C-alpha positions as CSV (number, residue, x, y, z in Angstrom):
1,M,35.5,-30.9,-27.7
2,Y,37.9,-33.1,-25.9
3,S,35.3,-35.8,-25.4
4,Q,34.7,-36.3,-29.1
5,C,38.5,-36.6,-29.7
6,A,38.8,-39.2,-27.0
7,G,35.9,-41.2,-28.3
8,Y,33.5,-41.0,-25.4
9,Q,30.5,-38.9,-24.5
10,L,30.4,-36.5,-21.6
11,H,27.0,-35.9,-19.9
12,L,26.5,-33.3,-17.2
13,T,23.7,-32.8,-14.6
14,F,23.4,-30.2,-11.9
15,E,20.6,-28.9,-9.6
16,V,18.7,-25.9,-10.6
17,S,19.7,-22.7,-8.7
18,G,20.0,-19.0,-9.2
19,Q,23.1,-19.4,-11.3
20,A,21.8,-22.3,-13.4
21,G,21.4,-20.2,-16.6
22,F,25.0,-18.9,-16.4
23,I,26.4,-22.4,-15.7
24,Y,24.2,-23.9,-18.5
25,D,25.5,-21.3,-21.0
26,S,29.1,-21.6,-19.9
27,L,29.2,-25.4,-20.2
28,M,27.0,-26.0,-23.2
29,D,30.0,-26.1,-25.6
30,C,32.1,-28.4,-23.3
31,V,29.7,-31.4,-23.0
32,D,27.5,-33.5,-25.1
33,S,24.4,-33.1,-23.0
34,I,23.4,-31.0,-20.0
35,T,20.5,-31.9,-17.7
36,V,19.3,-29.4,-15.1
37,S,17.5,-31.3,-12.4
38,N,14.9,-30.5,-9.9
39,P,16.2,-31.4,-6.4
40,S,12.8,-31.5,-4.7
41,K,11.7,-34.3,-7.0
42,M,14.8,-36.5,-6.3
43,T,13.5,-38.2,-3.2
44,W,16.4,-40.6,-3.1
45,I,18.7,-37.6,-2.5
46,Y,16.7,-35.2,-0.2
47,R,15.2,-37.8,2.1
48,T,18.5,-39.4,3.2
49,A,19.8,-38.7,6.7
50,K,23.4,-38.6,5.6
51,K,23.9,-35.7,3.3
52,N,26.9,-34.2,1.7
53,D,27.8,-32.9,-1.8
54,R,29.9,-36.0,-2.7
55,L,27.1,-38.4,-1.9
56,D,24.5,-36.3,-3.6
57,A,26.6,-36.0,-6.7
58,R,27.1,-39.8,-6.8
59,K,23.4,-40.4,-6.5
60,Q,22.6,-37.8,-9.1
61,A,25.1,-39.4,-11.5
62,I,23.4,-42.8,-11.0
63,L,20.0,-41.3,-11.7
64,L,21.5,-39.7,-14.9
65,S,23.0,-43.0,-16.0
66,I,19.6,-44.8,-15.8
67,G,17.7,-41.8,-17.2
68,E,15.7,-41.0,-14.1
69,I,16.7,-37.4,-13.5
70,P,13.7,-35.1,-13.1
71,A,14.7,-32.6,-15.7
72,V,13.9,-28.9,-15.6
73,H,13.3,-27.0,-18.9
74,M,16.1,-24.4,-19.4
75,P,14.9,-21.6,-21.6
76,T,17.2,-19.9,-24.1
77,R,19.4,-17.0,-23.1
78,E,17.2,-14.5,-24.9
79,V,14.1,-15.7,-23.1
80,R,15.8,-15.6,-19.7
81,Q,17.1,-12.1,-20.4
82,W,13.6,-10.9,-21.4
83,R,12.2,-12.4,-18.2
84,Q,14.8,-10.6,-16.1
85,T,14.0,-7.3,-17.9
86,I,10.3,-7.8,-17.2
87,L,11.0,-8.6,-13.5
88,H,13.3,-5.5,-13.2
89,R,10.5,-3.3,-14.6
90,K,8.0,-4.8,-12.3
91,K,10.2,-4.1,-9.2
92,T,10.9,-0.6,-10.4
93,V,7.2,0.2,-10.9
94,S,6.5,-1.2,-7.4
95,K,9.2,1.0,-5.9
96,V,7.7,4.1,-7.6
97,G,4.4,3.2,-6.1
98,Q,5.9,2.8,-2.7
99,V,7.6,6.3,-3.0
100,K,4.3,7.8,-4.0
101,N,2.5,6.2,-1.1
102,R,5.2,7.6,1.3
103,I,4.8,11.0,-0.1
104,R,1.1,10.8,0.3
105,V,1.5,9.8,4.0
106,V,3.9,12.8,4.6
107,L,1.6,15.2,2.8
108,K,-1.5,14.0,4.7
109,S,0.2,14.3,8.0
110,Q,2.0,17.7,7.5
111,A,0.3,19.9,4.9
112,P,-3.0,21.7,5.6
113,F,-4.0,21.2,1.9
114,S,-2.9,17.6,1.5
115,H,-6.0,16.7,-0.5
116,F,-5.0,19.2,-3.2
117,L,-1.4,17.8,-3.3
118,E,-2.6,14.2,-3.4
119,H,-4.7,14.9,-6.5
120,L,-1.8,16.8,-8.0
121,L,0.4,13.8,-7.4
122,C,-2.1,11.4,-9.0
123,F,-2.7,13.4,-12.1
124,F,0.7,15.0,-12.8
125,G,3.3,12.9,-11.0
126,L,6.2,13.6,-8.7
127,W,7.6,16.4,-10.7
128,A,4.5,18.5,-10.2
129,V,4.6,18.1,-6.5
130,R,8.3,18.9,-6.5
131,I,7.6,22.2,-8.4
132,L,4.8,23.0,-6.1
133,L,6.8,22.5,-3.0
134,Q,9.7,24.5,-4.4
135,N,7.3,27.4,-5.1
136,L,5.9,27.0,-1.6
137,A,9.3,27.3,-0.1
138,A,10.2,30.3,-2.4
139,A,7.0,32.1,-1.7
140,G,7.0,31.4,2.0
141,C,3.3,30.6,2.1
142,N,1.2,27.7,3.3
143,Q,-1.8,28.0,1.0
144,P,-1.9,26.8,-2.6
145,E,-4.0,29.8,-3.8
146,N,-1.0,32.1,-3.1
147,L,1.2,30.2,-5.5
148,V,2.1,31.5,-9.0
149,F,2.8,29.0,-11.7
């Protein structure tokens, strides 16, 4: 580190944001300490009428020098990746539910035997409804009792 060779310490602070984890990981080896701050708790900064990045950075540096930065806990990279994986799975499951609900709406409005298809969708999933609809199209019929599986 350059700061150790020159004989001084380098401290860094920045406001929490969507890229805070990436910035934190990227700069961890370049500075002596990193503090991620909560901007909503820095009333000296957000309540001023005259705002720009330069003034906010100066005020944040003053708060850092006197030890009054409202710090935010920054989890490790592994924990953040695990949380992102969980969030991605949750969104994917939600989208699958939305697609199933859309299929139910279409089936209820179009098919004369929609109750049968809805139960098929609940118990066997989308692939069963897809196979059923393909058989319907191939057989050219509108009633489920005419289908051959």
